[in-house]
C-alpha positions in Angstrom: 0.0 0.0 0.0 2.8 2.4 0.9 4.4 1.6 -2.5 1.3 2.4 -4.4 0.9 5.8 -2.6 4.6 6.6 -3.3 4.2 5.9 -7.0 1.0 7.9 -7.1 2.5 10.9 -5.5 5.7 10.6 -7.6 3.7 10.9 -10.8 2.0 14.0 -9.4 5.1 15.4 -8.2 6.6 15.3 -11.6 4.1 17.8 -13.0 4.0 20.2 -10.1 7.1 19.7 -7.9 6.6 22.1 -5.1 2.8 21.8 -4.6 2.5 18.1 -5.0 5.4 17.4 -2.7 3.9 19.2 0.2 0.5 17.6 -0.4 1.9 14.2 -0.6 3.6 14.5 2.7 0.4 15.6 4.4 -1.7 12.7 3.0 1.0 10.3 3.9 1.0 11.4 7.5 -2.8 11.4 7.7 -2.9 7.8 6.4 -0.3 6.6 8.8 -2.1 8.3 11.7 -5.4 6.6 10.8 -3.7 3.2 10.6 -2.1 3.8 14.0 -5.3 4.6 15.6 -7.1 1.6 14.1 -4.3 -0.7 15.4 -4.4 0.9 18.8 -8.2 0.4 19.1 -7.9 -3.2 18.1 -5.2 -3.8 20.7 -7.3 -2.1 23.5 -10.3 -4.2 22.7 -8.3 -7.3 22.8 -6.7 -6.3 26.1 -10.1 -5.6 27.7 -11.5 -8.9 26.6 -8.5 -10.7 28.0 -8.9 -8.9 31.3 -12.6 -9.7 31.6 -11.9 -13.3 30.9 -9.2 -13.4 33.5 -11.4 -11.7 36.0 -14.2 -14.2 35.4 -11.8 -17.1 35.7 -10.5 -15.9 39.0 -13.9 -15.1 40.7 -14.1 -17.3 43.9 -16.6 -17.6 46.8 -15.9 -15.3 49.7 -16.8 -17.9 52.3 -18.0 -21.5 52.7 -21.3 -21.5 54.6 -24.2 -23.6 55.7 -27.8 -22.6 55.2 -31.3 -23.3 56.6 -34.9 -22.1 56.2 -37.2 -20.6 58.7 -39.4 -23.1 60.5 -42.7 -22.8 62.4 -42.3 -23.6 66.1 -44.5 -23.7 69.1 -43.1 -20.9 71.2 -44.2 -20.3 74.9 -45.9 -17.0 75.8 -44.0 -15.4 78.6 -44.6 -12.3 80.7 -41.5 -10.9 82.5 -41.7 -9.2 85.9 -39.6 -8.2 88.9 -40.3 -8.3 92.5 -39.2 -9.2 96.0 -38.9 -12.6 97.6 -40.5 -12.7 101.0 -41.5 -15.3 103.6 -45.0 -16.8 103.1 -45.7 -16.1 106.7 -43.2 -15.1 109.5 -44.2 -16.2 112.9 -43.0 -14.0 116.0 -42.3 -16.3 119.0 -42.4 -14.4 122.3 -42.2 -15.0 125.9 -45.3 -15.6 128.0 -43.3 -15.7 131.3 -42.9 -12.5 133.2 -39.7 -11.5 135.0 -37.8 -14.8 134.4 -34.2 -15.1 133.2 -33.2 -17.0 130.1 -31.4 -20.1 131.1 -30.5 -21.6 127.7 -31.1 -21.0 124.0 -31.4 -24.2 122.1 -31.5 -23.0 118.4 -29.9 -20.4 116.3 -30.6 -18.5 113.1 -31.0 -20.7 110.2 -31.9 -23.8 112.2 -34.7 -25.9 110.8 -37.2 -26.8 113.6 -40.2 -29.0 114.0 -43.5 -28.2 115.7 -43.1 -28.7 119.5 -39.3 -28.5 119.5 -37.7 -26.8 122.5 -36.3 -23.4 121.5 -35.4 -21.7 124.9 -35.8 -22.4 128.6 -36.1 -20.1 131.6 -34.8 -20.4 135.1 -37.7 -22.1 136.9 -36.8 -22.3 140.7 -39.2 -19.4 141.6 -42.0 -21.0 139.6 -41.3 -24.4 141.2 -41.6 -22.9 144.7 -44.9 -21.2 143.8 -46.1 -24.5 142.2 -45.3 -26.5 145.4 -47.2 -23.8 147.5 -50.1 -24.2 145.3 -50.1 -28.0 145.7 -50.1 -27.5 149.4 -53.0 -25.1 149.3 -54.9 -27.6 147.3 -54.3 -30.3 149.7 -55.3 -28.1 152.7 -58.5 -27.1 151.0 -59.3 -30.7 150.2 -58.9 -31.6 153.8 -61.1 -28.7 154.9 -63.7 -29.8 152.4 -63.7 -33.3 153.8 -64.2 -32.1 157.3 -67.0 -29.7 156.3 -68.7 -32.4 154.2 -68.7 -34.8 157.3 -70.2 -32.0 159.6 -72.8 -31.2 156.9 -73.7 -34.9 156.6 -74.2 -35.3 160.4 -76.3 -32.1 160.4 -78.6 -33.5 157.7 -79.1 -36.7 159.7 -80.1 -34.8 162.8 -82.2 -32.2 161.1 -85.5 -34.0 161.9 -84.6 -35.1 165.5 -84.5 -31.5 166.8 -81.0 -32.1 168.3 -79.6 -29.2 166.4 -81.2 -25.9 165.7 -81.9 -24.7 162.2 -79.2 -22.1 162.5 -76.5 -24.7 163.4 -77.7 -26.9 160.5 -77.4 -23.9 158.1 -73.9 -23.1 159.3 -72.7 -26.7 158.7 -74.2 -26.7 155.2 -72.7 -23.3 154.4 -69.3 -24.3 155.6 -69.4 -27.3 153.3 -70.2 -25.1 150.3 -67.4 -22.6 151.3 -64.8 -25.4 151.6 -65.8 -26.8 148.2 -65.4 -23.2 146.7 -62.0 -22.8 148.4 -60.8 -26.1 146.9 -61.8 -24.9 143.4 -60.0 -21.7 143.9 -56.8 -23.4 145.1 -57.0 -25.8 142.1 -57.2 -22.8 139.8 -54.2 -21.3 141.4 -52.4 -24.6 140.9 -53.3 -24.6 137.3 -51.9 -21.0 136.9 -48.7 -22.1 138.5 -48.5 -25.2 136.2 -49.0 -22.9 133.2 -46.2 -20.6 134.5 -44.1 -23.7 134.7 -45.0 -24.6 131.1 -44.1 -21.1 130.0 -40.5 -21.6 131.2 -40.0 -23.8 128.2 -40.5 -22.1 124.8 -41.6 -24.5 122.0 -41.9 -24.0 118.3 -45.5 -23.4 117.3 -45.0 -24.9 113.9 -42.2 -26.3 111.7 -40.1 -23.8 109.9 -36.7 -22.0 109.7 -35.4 -19.6 112.4 -34.9 -16.3 110.7 -34.1 -14.1 113.7 -33.1 -14.5 117.4 -33.4 -11.3 119.4 -33.2 -13.3 122.7 -30.0 -13.0 124.7 -28.7 -15.6 127.1 -29.1 -14.5 130.7 -31.6 -11.7 130.0 -34.6 -11.2 132.2 -37.5 -10.7 129.8 -41.0 -9.5 130.3 -44.2 -11.1 129.1 -44.7 -10.6 125.3 -41.0 -9.9 124.6 -39.9 -11.2 121.1 -37.4 -14.1 121.4 -37.4 -15.6 117.9 -38.7 -15.1 114.3 -39.6 -18.1 112.2 -40.4 -18.6 108.5 -43.4 -20.9 108.7 -42.8 -24.3 107.0 -39.8 -22.8 105.2 -42.1 -21.4 102.5 -41.1 -18.4 100.4 -43.2 -16.4 98.0 -42.3 -14.0 95.1 -44.3 -10.8 95.1 -44.2 -9.7 91.5 -45.0 -6.1 90.5 -47.1 -5.7 87.5 -49.2 -3.0 85.8 -53.0 -3.2 85.6 -52.9 -4.4 81.9 -50.4 -7.1 82.8 -52.3 -8.2 85.9 -55.3 -8.8 83.7 -53.4 -11.6 81.9 -52.6 -13.5 85.2 -54.9 -15.8 86.9 -54.7 -18.0 90.1 -52.9 -21.2 89.4 -50.6 -19.8 86.6 -47.1 -21.1 86.5 -44.0 -19.0 86.9 -40.3 -19.4 86.8 -38.4 -17.1 89.2 -34.6 -16.4 88.7 -32.3 -15.4 91.5 -29.4 -12.9 91.0 -27.0 -15.8 90.9 -28.9 -17.5 88.0 -30.6 -20.2 90.0 -34.3 -20.8 88.9 -37.2 -21.9 91.0 -40.7 -22.9 89.8 -43.8 -21.2 91.4 -47.5 -21.0 91.1 -49.7 -17.9 91.4 -51.6 -18.0 94.7 -53.3 -14.7 94.6 -53.6 -11.5 92.4 -53.8 -8.4 94.6 -57.3 -6.8 94.4 -55.9 -3.2 94.6 -53.1 -1.2 93.0 -50.6 1.1 94.6 -51.8 4.6 94.4 -48.3 6.0 93.9 -46.8 3.6 91.3 -50.1 2.3 89.8 -48.6 -1.2 90.1 -50.2 -4.3 91.8 -48.7 -7.3 93.4 -49.0 -11.0 92.3 -48.2 -13.5 95.0 -46.4 -16.5 93.7 -45.8 -19.5 95.9 -42.3 -21.0 95.4 -43.0 -24.7 95.3 -40.7 -26.9 97.5 -38.5 -29.4 95.8 -39.6 -32.9 95.3 -39.0 -35.4 98.1 -36.1 -37.8 97.1 -33.6 -39.9 98.9 -30.9 -37.5 98.3 -33.0 -34.4 98.5 -30.2 -32.3 99.9 -28.1 -32.9 96.8 -30.7 -32.4 94.1 -30.6 -29.5 91.7 -33.9 -28.2 93.1 -32.6 -28.1 96.6 -29.6 -26.2 95.4 -31.9 -23.7 93.7 -34.0 -23.3 96.9 -30.9 -22.5 98.9 -30.1 -19.6 96.4 -33.2 -17.7 97.4 -33.3 -15.6 100.5 -36.2 -13.5 101.9 -35.8 -9.9 101.0 -33.8 -10.4 97.7 -35.0 -8.8 94.5 -35.5 -11.3 91.7 -36.8 -11.4 88.1 -39.2 -14.0 86.8 -41.5 -14.9 84.0 -45.2 -16.0 84.0 -45.9 -18.9 81.6 -49.2 -18.0 79.7 -49.4 -20.8 77.2 -47.9 -21.2 73.7 -48.4 -19.9 70.1 -46.9 -20.6 66.7 -44.1 -18.5 65.4 -41.5 -18.3 62.6 -38.1 -19.1 63.9 -34.4 -19.3 62.8 -31.3 -20.3 64.6 -29.7 -17.8 66.9 -26.4 -18.3 65.0 -27.9 -17.0 61.8 -28.5 -13.5 63.2 -25.9 -10.9 63.0 -26.1 -7.8 65.2 -24.6 -4.6 63.6 -25.1 -1.0 64.7 -27.7 -2.2 67.2 -29.9 -3.9 64.6 -30.4 -7.6 63.8 -29.7 -8.9 60.3 -29.6 -12.2 58.4 -28.0 -12.9 55.0 -30.5 -14.3 52.6 -29.1 -16.6 49.8 -30.0 -15.7 46.3 -30.3 -17.9 43.2 -27.0 -16.6 41.8 -25.1 -17.8 44.9 -24.8 -14.3 46.3 -26.2 -13.1 49.6 -28.3 -10.1 50.5 -28.3 -8.5 54.0 -31.8 -8.3 55.4 -32.9 -6.4 58.5 -35.1 -8.3 61.0 -37.5 -7.6 63.8 -37.0 -10.4 66.4 -39.3 -11.6 69.2 -39.3 -14.4 71.6 -36.6 -17.0 72.1 -36.9 -20.7 72.7 -34.6 -23.4 73.5 -34.9 -26.5 71.4 -32.7 -29.8 71.0 -31.0 -28.3 67.9 -30.1 -25.1 69.8 -31.4 -21.6 70.6 -34.0 -20.4 68.2 -35.3 -16.9 67.8 -38.7 -15.8 66.6 -38.8 -13.5 63.4 -41.6 -11.0 63.5 -40.8 -9.2 60.2 -38.2 -9.1 57.4 -38.1 -12.8 56.5 -40.7 -15.3 55.0 -41.0 -19.0 55.1 -39.2 -20.7 52.3 -36.4 -18.3 52.0 -32.9 -19.6 52.7 -30.6 -17.8 55.1 -26.9 -18.3 56.0 -26.3 -19.9 59.4 -22.6 -20.9 59.8 -20.2 -18.0 58.9 -22.8 -15.2 58.7 -20.8 -12.9 60.9 -18.0 -12.7 58.3 -20.2 -11.8 55.3 -21.1 -8.5 53.6 -24.0 -7.6 51.3 -23.5 -9.1 47.8 -20.7 -11.6 48.7 -20.5 -14.8 46.7 -20.7 -17.9 48.9 -20.3 -21.6 48.6 -22.9 -23.8 50.4 -21.9 -27.0 52.1 -23.7 -29.4 54.3 -23.5 -29.0 58.2 -21.3 -32.0 58.5 -18.5 -30.3 56.5 -19.2 -26.9 58.0 -16.7 -27.1 60.9 -13.5 -26.9 58.8 -15.1 -24.0 56.8 -16.0 -22.1 59.9 -12.5 -22.6 61.3 -11.0 -21.1 58.1 -13.6 -18.3 57.8 -11.2 -15.5 58.7 -8.6 -16.8 56.5 -11.0 -17.0 53.5 -12.4 -13.6 54.3 
């Protein structure tokens, strides 16, 4: 081509040397520039195609993951609340003896006692002396009554003979009645002294646990002084604080689970819902009886007994009322990724890439396969979500799906692949 162009311009140059020489140079340069641009365009297109092919050949999954689909599960309905743990009934055990000194204290705080068990005893010498005097008074009155009865009997026999006057007969009969009344009075005094003697021994009025002991060894106490406090039958109750709307959902007999600050849990049953609300807080109380552990041979070593020991009167505990069950859409807890305070999952698309989806979560339930979370919005049944490795993904990542049996090695190398 260059040869033909040269010959053409050579013939033209022969006719007009100066003009045709200049024109030939310009045309030649233009032809060469056009050819160079064409060659550069072809080269650029070829390089772009090669680069795209190389990029497609090098595209790899960002992570190896496992997937699952949401399932419908039966989720319990729970109502959370807080409240104080208190004794079901706390008995105050006082002294009925007056002016006696404590001789011995037989129990201490925390001791479990049975009905009728000896708790404390008083010095009883003074009472014993008074009791002996009362016995003597009774014996004397009985002797006087016997003599009066004999005189009265003789007077009755001589009443019709005229040996005794009516006045004398009346005196004998009156003396008999007086002696009988005096005997009754001395017997009452004896009973009072016997009761005083009984009060020198303080007995447990019921089974329970000693919660306080104000009594001091050697102290002289007055009648009515508090000696002990006892949790009757060792029973505790949880007094949950609820609003009026929440109380409407609770009924007598409802079950509850109370959790101590240390994490121990104790089952309970609603005994009563308070009929009034507090005028200041507008909250009401729900009284929940904390059920005792089941009786077993090794009751002291059971899990229930250890939970009971974790609860103390006066502690503040949280709990949940069990209000039945309802169906809900659930996914594994492992599939949820929390970012910026919101919950997300990664939905698997048909092209192998994932899309980040924002969720609204609800209740949680423990199942044999693990912790499950209820999905209120953002996900539908039948969609596939990433489970293992979700925390390492970003929106639009390409993933490789494997079965759960081979997911452990993939999870272990998640950070490396990422």
